[in-house]
C-alpha positions as CSV (number, residue, x, y, z in Angstrom):
1,A,21.6,27.7,58.1
2,L,19.7,29.3,61.0
3,S,20.3,32.9,62.1
4,A,18.8,34.8,65.2
5,G,17.5,38.1,64.9
6,T,15.8,40.8,67.2
7,R,12.4,40.3,65.6
8,G,12.4,36.5,64.8
9,V,13.9,33.6,63.2
10,S,14.6,33.8,59.4
11,V,15.5,30.6,57.6
12,Q,18.0,30.4,54.6
13,A,17.9,27.7,52.4
14,S,21.2,26.0,51.3
15,P,22.0,25.5,47.9
16,A,20.1,22.4,46.7
17,K,22.1,19.3,45.8
18,P,21.0,17.2,42.6
19,R,19.6,13.7,43.7
20,L,20.6,10.9,41.4
21,R,18.2,8.0,40.9
22,S,19.7,4.7,40.3
23,G,18.5,3.2,36.6
24,P,19.9,2.6,33.2
25,S,22.3,5.0,31.9
26,H,20.5,5.9,28.9
27,I,17.6,7.3,30.5
28,P,17.9,11.0,30.7
29,R,17.9,12.7,34.2
30,V,16.3,16.1,34.8
31,V,17.3,18.1,37.8
32,L,15.3,21.4,38.7
33,C,17.7,24.2,40.4
34,H,16.7,26.0,43.0
35,S,17.7,29.8,43.6
36,S,19.8,30.1,46.7
37,S,17.5,33.4,47.4
38,V,14.3,31.1,48.2
39,Q,13.0,32.5,51.6
40,G,10.6,29.9,52.5
41,P,8.2,26.9,51.6
42,A,5.7,29.1,49.4
43,D,8.7,30.4,47.2
44,V,10.0,26.9,47.0
45,S,6.6,25.3,45.8
46,S,6.3,28.5,43.4
47,L,9.5,27.6,41.7
48,T,8.9,23.9,41.5
49,R,5.6,24.6,39.8
50,R,7.3,27.1,37.4
51,G,10.0,24.6,36.9
52,L,7.4,21.9,35.7
53,I,5.3,24.1,33.7
54,S,8.6,24.8,31.7
55,F,9.8,21.4,31.6
56,S,6.2,20.5,30.0
57,V,6.2,23.1,27.3
58,L,9.6,22.1,26.3
59,G,8.6,18.3,26.0
60,T,5.7,19.5,23.8
61,L,7.8,21.4,21.6
62,M,10.3,18.6,21.2
63,L,7.4,16.3,20.3
64,S,5.8,18.5,17.7
65,S,9.3,19.0,16.0
66,F,9.5,15.4,15.6
67,T,9.9,14.1,11.8
68,P,9.3,10.4,11.3
69,P,11.8,8.7,9.8
70,A,11.8,8.3,5.8
71,T,11.8,4.4,5.9
72,A,8.6,4.3,7.4
73,L,6.9,0.8,7.4
74,P,4.5,0.2,4.3
75,T,1.3,1.4,4.3
76,F,-1.9,-0.6,4.0
77,A,-2.9,1.1,0.5
78,S,0.8,0.1,-1.0
79,Y,0.1,-3.6,0.6
80,K,-3.3,-3.6,-1.2
81,E,-1.6,-2.4,-4.5
82,E,0.9,-5.2,-4.3
83,I,-1.6,-7.8,-3.7
84,A,-3.6,-6.8,-6.7
85,R,-0.5,-6.8,-8.7
86,R,0.1,-10.3,-8.0
87,R,-3.4,-11.2,-8.5
88,R,-4.3,-9.6,-11.4
89,K,-5.3,-11.1,-14.5
90,I,-3.0,-11.4,-17.3
91,P,-4.1,-11.7,-21.0
92,E,-2.5,-14.9,-22.5
93,D,-1.1,-13.0,-25.3
94,Q,1.2,-11.1,-23.0
95,F,2.9,-14.3,-22.2
96,T,6.5,-15.5,-23.6
97,L,6.6,-18.9,-25.1
98,G,9.5,-20.8,-23.1
99,M,10.8,-24.0,-23.1
100,E,8.8,-27.5,-24.0
101,G,5.5,-25.0,-24.5
102,V,5.6,-23.6,-21.2
103,K,4.6,-19.9,-21.3
104,Y,5.4,-17.3,-18.8
105,F,5.1,-13.7,-17.6
106,D,7.3,-11.8,-15.3
107,I,5.2,-10.1,-12.7
108,I,8.2,-9.1,-10.8
109,E,11.7,-9.4,-12.3
110,G,14.5,-10.6,-9.8
111,K,17.5,-8.3,-9.0
112,G,19.6,-11.4,-7.6
113,D,21.5,-14.1,-8.9
114,L,20.5,-16.1,-12.3
115,I,19.4,-19.7,-12.1
116,E,21.4,-22.2,-13.7
117,V,20.9,-26.0,-14.1
118,G,22.5,-28.0,-11.4
119,Q,21.3,-25.7,-8.5
120,R,19.0,-26.3,-5.9
121,I,16.6,-23.3,-5.3
122,A,13.6,-22.6,-2.9
123,V,10.4,-21.0,-4.1
124,H,7.1,-20.4,-3.2
125,Y,4.3,-21.3,-5.6
126,D,0.5,-21.4,-6.0
127,V,-1.2,-23.8,-8.2
128,K,-4.3,-22.5,-9.8
129,F,-6.9,-23.8,-12.2
130,R,-9.8,-21.8,-13.5
131,N,-8.9,-19.0,-11.2
132,V,-9.3,-21.5,-8.0
133,T,-6.0,-22.4,-6.0
134,F,-5.7,-25.9,-5.5
135,I,-2.1,-26.3,-4.2
136,T,0.0,-23.8,-2.5
137,S,3.2,-23.4,-0.2
138,R,2.2,-20.3,1.6
139,Q,0.1,-22.0,4.1
140,G,1.7,-22.1,7.4
141,L,3.9,-20.1,10.0
142,G,7.2,-19.9,8.2
143,V,9.3,-16.9,8.1
144,T,8.4,-16.1,4.5
145,G,4.6,-16.8,5.5
146,G,4.6,-20.6,4.6
147,T,7.1,-23.4,3.8
148,P,9.0,-23.1,0.8
149,V,9.6,-25.8,-1.5
150,G,13.1,-26.9,-2.8
151,F,14.3,-28.9,-5.9
152,N,17.3,-29.4,-8.2
153,V,16.9,-27.5,-11.5
154,G,17.2,-29.9,-14.4
155,T,16.3,-33.1,-12.4
156,L,12.9,-34.0,-14.0
157,S,12.2,-37.3,-12.2
158,G,13.2,-38.8,-8.8
159,P,14.4,-37.4,-5.8
160,G,14.9,-33.7,-5.8
161,S,12.5,-33.1,-8.9
162,T,9.2,-31.1,-9.1
163,L,6.7,-30.8,-12.0
164,P,8.6,-30.7,-15.1
165,G,6.4,-27.5,-16.1
166,I,7.6,-25.8,-13.0
167,D,11.3,-26.9,-13.5
168,Y,11.2,-25.6,-17.2
169,G,9.4,-22.4,-16.2
170,V,11.9,-21.3,-13.9
171,R,14.7,-21.2,-16.2
172,G,15.9,-17.7,-16.8
173,M,14.5,-16.3,-13.3
174,R,16.7,-14.0,-10.6
175,V,16.3,-14.5,-7.1
176,G,13.7,-12.2,-5.8
177,G,11.7,-12.6,-9.0
178,L,8.0,-13.6,-9.5
179,R,6.7,-15.5,-12.7
180,R,3.4,-16.7,-13.7
181,L,3.6,-19.9,-15.8
182,L,0.9,-21.5,-18.1
183,V,1.6,-25.3,-18.0
184,P,0.4,-27.8,-20.5
185,P,-1.3,-31.0,-19.0
186,E,1.8,-33.3,-20.2
187,L,4.4,-31.1,-17.9
188,A,1.8,-31.2,-15.3
189,Y,-0.6,-33.8,-13.9
190,G,-1.2,-35.4,-17.3
191,K,-4.8,-37.1,-18.2
192,A,-5.1,-38.8,-14.9
193,G,-5.1,-35.5,-12.8
194,V,-4.8,-35.0,-9.1
195,G,-7.1,-34.3,-6.2
196,E,-9.8,-31.9,-7.6
197,I,-7.6,-31.1,-10.8
198,P,-9.0,-33.3,-13.6
199,G,-7.1,-34.7,-16.2
200,G,-5.9,-32.7,-19.3
201,A,-5.7,-29.4,-17.1
202,T,-3.5,-26.7,-18.2
203,L,-2.4,-25.1,-15.1
204,T,-1.5,-21.7,-14.0
205,I,1.4,-21.5,-11.4
206,D,2.8,-18.5,-9.7
207,V,6.4,-19.1,-8.6
208,E,8.6,-16.8,-6.3
209,L,12.0,-17.5,-6.3
210,L,13.4,-17.3,-2.9
211,S,17.1,-18.5,-2.8
212,I,19.6,-20.7,-5.0
213,K,21.9,-23.2,-3.2
214,T,24.4,-25.1,-5.3
215,I,24.4,-28.8,-4.8
216,P,27.5,-29.9,-3.1
């Protein structure tokens, strides 16, 4: 409002109204309130600067007091430890003798359901000979880091089967488990071999059990 006086004209600012901006409702809005006693542009500018400084200090304090959630992503160090655990050399005398001469060692014991004969399972596997990986299911861009392989437990030949040594070796596993197998040649590729794997080779096979599905 304007009022005339004997020595000039004085300007009295009306109370500022909040200005709302359109945008997503989840974005917080900050309104700087001006005092009704502001007498001129210099005072308004001073108040605006003080308000911005106060807001900046408040934001800094809020950020400094922020605590990251306890469920943070795994660190690179923990990832390296997990890889080292999976790749470590295990003395043969620590393996357990299983079915048909297959030896096994549980690197990770699963917490899920137990395998039963007649079920169809999905696994990842790495076939090694003399510490060199020749066959693996972990290549590709699948959700689990490759293309899992499925087979019917107890089917030793024909459709739905896998190497007999793997079939025998996964018995007793639970979902989520990782097991290392020592498979004799008669339960793998026999005297003929395959590819670069020679005949008569005892194979080291790592099997990770991903899921179980009952055959309809």
